[in-house]
N, C-alpha and C positions, 0 to 999 in steps of 0.2 A: 977264744970263741969270737966270731965276728959279730958286729952290731946286728946284721940281718938275722943270723941264726939265734941270736940272743933274745929275739922278740917272742912274746907269747902268742898263741893262736888267737884269732879274733874273738871267739866266745869267752875265753879266759880274760882277755884284755878288757872286754866289756863289763866284766863282773863288778869292778869298783864303781863304774858309772851307774849301773843298775842299782847297786846298793845305795849310792848317793841319792838317786832319784826317789827311791822308796823312803829313805830316811827323811829327806827334805819334804816329801809329800806328807809323810806322817807328822812332821814338825808343824807344817802349815795347818793340818787338820786339828792338831791338838792345841797349838799355841797361837794360831792366826799368823798375820804378817809380822812376825817378830824375829826375822832371820838374824838380825844383829844382836839379839838379846841373849844368845847362848845355845839354843837348840841347833841352829845352823852350823855353828862352830864344831859342835860335837859330831854332827853328821859328816862334815868335811874331814875332820881328824880321823874318824873310824874308816871312812872310805879311802883316805890316804894310806893308812896302815895296811888296809887290804891290798892296795896296789904295791906297797912295799913287800908284803909277804909273797906276792906273785913274782916280784923282782928277785927275792931270795931263792924262790923255786927255780928261776932261770939262771941261777948261779952268780947273782950279784951280791956282794957283801953289804951288810947293813951300813957299814961305814961309808961306802960309796953312795948309798941311797941318802944318808944324812947329809953328805956334802952336796948332793943334788938339790935337796930341799933348801939348804943354806943359800945356794946360788939362786934358786927360785925366789926365796924371800928377799934376797938382796935386790932383785929387780923391782920389788915393791917399795923399797926404802924411800926413794924420792917422793912417791905418792903418800907414804905415811907421814913424812915431815911436812908435806903440803897440807895434809889433813889437820895436823896439829896447829899449823899456822893459821889455817882457815878458822879453826875453833877460837884461837886467840883474837883474830881480826873481828869475828862476829861479836864476841863479848865486848871488846873495847869500842867497836863502832856503836853498839847499843849504849854503853856507858857515856860515851862522848857526845851523843846526840846525833851522830851521822845518820844512822838508820831511822830514828824517830823523825828527823828532818825529811828524809826521802819518803817515808810513809805519809807524813802530813801533807806534803805538796803533791804526792801522788794521788791522795784522796781528793785534793782540790782540782787537779788538772786532768787526770785521765778519766774520760767519760766511760761509765759502766758499759755502754752499748758497744764499745770497741775494746774493752779491757783485755780480753784474752788475745785478740788479734794484735793489739799494741804490745803485749808481752812477748809474743813470738817475734815481732819486728824488732823491738828494742834489743832482745837477746841475740838475734841474727846479726844486727849491725855491730854490736859490741864484739861478738865472737869472730866475725870476719876481720875486724880491726885488730884484734889482739891474738887470734889464732888459738884460743884456749876455751874449751867448753867448761872446764873446771873453774877457771878464774871468773868467767861470766856468771856461772851459777853462784859462786861464793861471794859475789859483790852485788850486781844489780838483781840477780835472782833472789837473793835473800830479801832485798827490799821489796820486790814485787810480791813475794809470798806474804810479807808483812802487810802490804796494801790490801791484798785479797782477804786476809784474815780480818783486818780491821773493817772492811766493807761488808763482811758477811758472805763473801763469795767463796767458791770451792778452792781450797788450797791444793787439793789433789789435781784438779784440772789446771790450776795455775802452774803447778810443778811440771805437768805434762807440756804446757806451753813454753815454759822456761827451757826445758830440756830439748824440745823440738827446735826452738830457735837457736839454742846454743850449739847443737850438733849440726844443724844446717850451716851455720856460719863457720864452725870448725872444719867441716868437710871442704868448703870452698876457699878457705884462707890459705894463701901460700906460706903463712907463718905457722901453720899448725904442724905439730910434730907427727901426728898420725898421717896427715896428708903427705908430708915429705917422706915418711917411712914407707907408706904403700907404694909411692912412685919409685923409691930407691930399690926396694926388694924385688919389684917387678921389672926393674930396669926401664922405666918409662920417664920421659922428660916431664918435669913437674907441671908445666902449664898445659902440656898435652893431656896429662892425667886430669887436671882440674876441668878443662873444657869438656872432656869425655864424661866426667862426673855429672855435668849439667843435665845430661839426658835422663838420668834417674832422679837426681836431686831436686830439680825444679818441679817436676810433677808431684813429687812427695811433699814438698813444702806447700804447693798449691792445694793439695788435699787437706793439709793441716790448717791452712788459712780459711778454707771454706768451712771446715768443721768448727773452728774456733769463732768464726763470724756468727754462725747460728747459735753457738753456745753463749756468746756475749750478749746477743739480743735476748735470749731466754733468761739469762742471769740478771739482766738489768731490771726485768719486771719483778724480780723477787728481792731486789736490793733493800737493805735495811738502812734507810736514810737517817733515822734517829741514832743508830749505832755509829754511823760515820761522823755525825755531828758531835756525839758524846766523846768518841775517841780523839777526834781532832782537837776538841777543846781541852781534853786532858793532856795531850802532848804539848800544846801551846802553854798550858799552865805550869808544866813541870820541866820544860826545856826552853832555853833561850835559842830560838831558831834563827840561825845566821847562815848566810851563804858560804861563810868560811868552812862550815861543816861538810861542804862538798869537796874540799881540798884532798882528804884521804882517798876519795873515789878517783879524782883526777890523777893523783900520784900513782895509785895502783894500776889503773888502766893505761896511763902514760908509759910507765915502765914496761908493761906487757907489750905495748905497741912497738917499743924500741928493743924488743927481743931480750929483755932481761929475764933471768930465771924466775919462774912463778913464785918460788919460795921467797926470793928477795923482794919481789914486787909486793907480796902479801905482808912481809915483814915491814917494809917501808910504809905501807898503808896503815898498819897497826900503830907504828910509832908516830906518824903524822896525826892520826886520830887522837892519840893521847895528848899531844901538844895542843891541837885545835880545841879539844874538849876543855882543857885547862883554861884556855884563853876565852872561849865562848861562854862557858858556864862552870866556873870554879866551884860553885856551891853544890853542883851535882857530883863533880869529880872528887871532892873532899868528903871522905866517908866518916871518919870518927871525930867526935868532939874531944877536946882535952889534949890533942896532939898538935904539933905544929902543922899548918896547912900543907906544907911541902911533903912532910913525912906521911901524913894521912893520905894525900893524893897518890903518892908513890905506892903505898900499900894497897890502896883501892884498885889502882890500875893493874898492879902485879897479880892480885888475887882474882880479878876479873878475867885477865888473860888466861890464868890457870884453870879457874873453876866456873867461869861464866858470870853473866850479869844477873843480879836479882833485883828486879824493879820493885819499888815501893812508892808508887804514885798515889795510892788510895783509890785507884780505878781498877777494879778486878780484871776486866777484859784487857786493858792496856798492860797491866802487870804480867798477865799470862802471855801476851803477845811479845813483850820485850825480854822476858826472863829466859835467856838462852845463851848459847855460845860457850867458850872456854875450851881449853885443850882436853880437859877431863871428859867433856861430852863426846869426844871422838874415840875414846878408848875401846868401846864395844865394837866400833867399826874397824879399828886397827886389829883387834883380836880376830875379827872375821877375815880380814885380809891375810893375816899371818897363817890361819888355818887353811884358807883357800890356796895360798901359794905353796903350803906344805903338800896339799893334795896334788896340785899341778906338778910340783917337783917330783913327787913319787910316781905320778903317771908318766912323766917324761923319762926318768931314769930307768924305770922298770921295763920300758919298751911298750907299755900298754897304749900310750897315746899314738905313737908312730904306727903301731900295728892297726889301730882303728882307722887312722888317716889313710894308710896304704890300702886298706880294704875298700875305702870309698872311691879309689881310682879305678877299681876293676869294672869292666863293662862299658867304659866310656868310649863311644864310637863316633861322636860328632862334636863340633864346636859348641853347639847348643847344650848338649848334655854335660860337656866339660865345664862350661860356665856355671851351670846349676850345681854341679858337684863341688866345684871350688867354693862357691858361695855357701852352700850348706856345711861344708867342712869348716869354713871360717866361723860360722854361727856355732857349730858344735864345739869348736875349740874355745870359744867364749864361755860356753857352758861348762866345759870339762876343766880347762886350764885356768879359768878365772882371771884371765889377763888379756886386756885389749891388744897389747903389742904382740903377744904370742898368736892371737887370732889373725894377725896380719902376716907375721913372719913365717910361722909354720906352714900354712897352706901355700904361701909363695914358694917355699922350698920344695914342697911336695908336688906342686902342679906346674912349676915353671918349665920343666923339660917337656911335659906333655903339651903345653901351649906351643912351644917351639916345634915339636914333632908334628902337630896339626896345623902349623903355619898360621897361627893366630897372632895378631898384634898384642904386644905386651900390655897395652892400655886396657884390653879386655880384662886381664887378670887384676891389674891395679884397681880398676873400678869395682869389681865384685868384692875385693878385699875390704873396701870402704863401705860398700852397700850393705854388707852382712856383718863385717867385723867391727868397724868403728861405731856404727849406729846402734847395734843391738847390745853393746857392752853395758849401757846404762839400764837395760831391762833385766839384767841378771842380778839378783840380790847379793850373791856371794862374789860377783866380779868386783874388782877394785872400783870401777866406775859406778856400778849400781850402789855399792856401799857408800861411796863418796856422796852421790846425789841424795840418797836417803838421809844421811846424817846432816849434810849441809842445808838442805831445804826443809828438813824436819817432817818429811812425808815418806811413809814406807814404800819400798820399790813396787810391791804388788798393788799398792793403792794408786800410785801415779801411772803405772804401766799402761792401762787402757787409754790414757789421754796423751801418750807420747806418739801422736799420729805420724809425725815425720819419721820417727825411728821405726815404727811398725811398717809404714808404707814403703820405705826404701828397699828392704829385701823383697817385699812382695812385688814391687814394680820391676826390680832387677830380675827376679825369677820369671815374671811374665814376659819380659823382653826376650830372655834366653829361650823360653818355651816357644815363642813365636819366631825365633831366630832373627830377632830385630836388634840392630846395633851389635851384632857379633861380627867384628871386622877381621878379615883375613889379611895377611901381608900382601900388599899390592892393591888393596881396595881403597881407592880415593886418597885423600890427604889427611894428615893428622890435624 
C-alpha cells in the first residue's frame, strides 16, 4: 500500500488533535498552568495512542509505530542533554556566586525606568552574537529574571522580554541553526533569507520595544527600593563579589560565538564556574565541616549540579531567589518532551499529520493565500508535532512545489517558516522550546506568553503582509 493511500481521511486524522486540545484545556482548567507537572504528559500520551490506533486501522503494525516514536524522540535527545546541562549550570552558577554577582550589579546598574527594554536589547545582542535563543535564556536570561525578582518587578514580563529579545536575535543571526535550516529547506541563500526576514522582524521587535518601554516606566513607579537594598546587602554579605565570577559567562558565550556545540559551551561554563567559585569564595563552596575542604567542595559541587543549589543566607527572599537549578529540576520538562515527541511520532507515522497538512493546501489560488496557508501550517505543526524543527521542515516539504508552481521566490517560503515556526515554538507549553523556556526561566509558559510581544507579533505582521499582498515576491520581481 502506498504512502498516499495509507493516509486516513481528514476528519479521522484530526481526531487525536481534537482529543489533545480537549484534554489540555481540561488540564489547564483543573490544574492551572502546570503543563510540565504531569497532566499535560498524560494528555499527550493518550492523544498519541489514539493516533497509533488510527495507524493500526490504516494497516500499520504497532512495531512500525513504535520505531517511528523512537525516531521522533531521538530528534529531541540533543535538547534533552542541553536541558540537563542548563540545570547543572544554573545550580553551579548560583553556588559559585556568578548569578548572585550578576544580580547584585544588575540591581546597581540597570535603571528600573528602562529595565524591560534593556532586557530585550541585551538578549537580542547576545542571541545575534551566538545564534542561540536557548543559550541566551539559560545564561543572561536567568540573571535578568533574578534581577527582576530581587527588584520586585514582574518575572512574567521579564521572561517575555528575555524571550522576545532572544528570538529576535536568533532569527537574524547567521549562526542560528533554525535560520540556516529554514534557508536550506526552502533553497534560499542564507543572507537573502536574513535580509528578507527584516521586513517582518524589525516591525515586530519595534512593537515589543514600545510595549516594554511603557511597561518599564509603569514598573519603576511601583519599585520596592527597600527590597533592592535588603537583597543587595544580603548578597554582598554572603558572597565575595569578584569580577572573576564573570569568567564562566565569558567562556560560555565565547564558545557559542565560535560555533562550539551548545552542550559543550554549557559544560565548560559549569566547570569554569566551579573553579572560579572555589578561588573567589571557598567558604561558600565548601559544604560540610569535618571533611577535608577539597572533598567537601567536590561533594557540594557534585550534588548542586545534580539536585540544585539550596541557599542558606538567612535572608528569606534571597534564599528563595537563589535556591534553584540542578539536573533534577529538568526531569518534569524532559518527561513532557518525551511524551510530546511520542505524540508527534505517532501523528507522523500514522499519516495523520501529513493528511492534515495536505488538506491545508486545498483551495490555494494566489501567492497571498499560499503564504498565509504555509504560515498557519507551520504554526499548526508546532502545536501538533511539538517540535520547532518539524514546524520548519514539514511545511517546506509540503509547500515547496506549490511555491515553484506559482512562480514565487523561495525566500517567501523561508521567511514564513521563521515568522510562524521559529517564533511561536516558545509559546507552546508542550513544544520542546516552550518547555525549555518555562523550566530555565522558572515561569510557566502560559504566564509569560502574553508578554512575548515579538513572538506574538511576528506571525501577525507576516499574516497581515500576505493579506495585503505586500512583500509577496514573484520570480523576476526586483533583486534579492
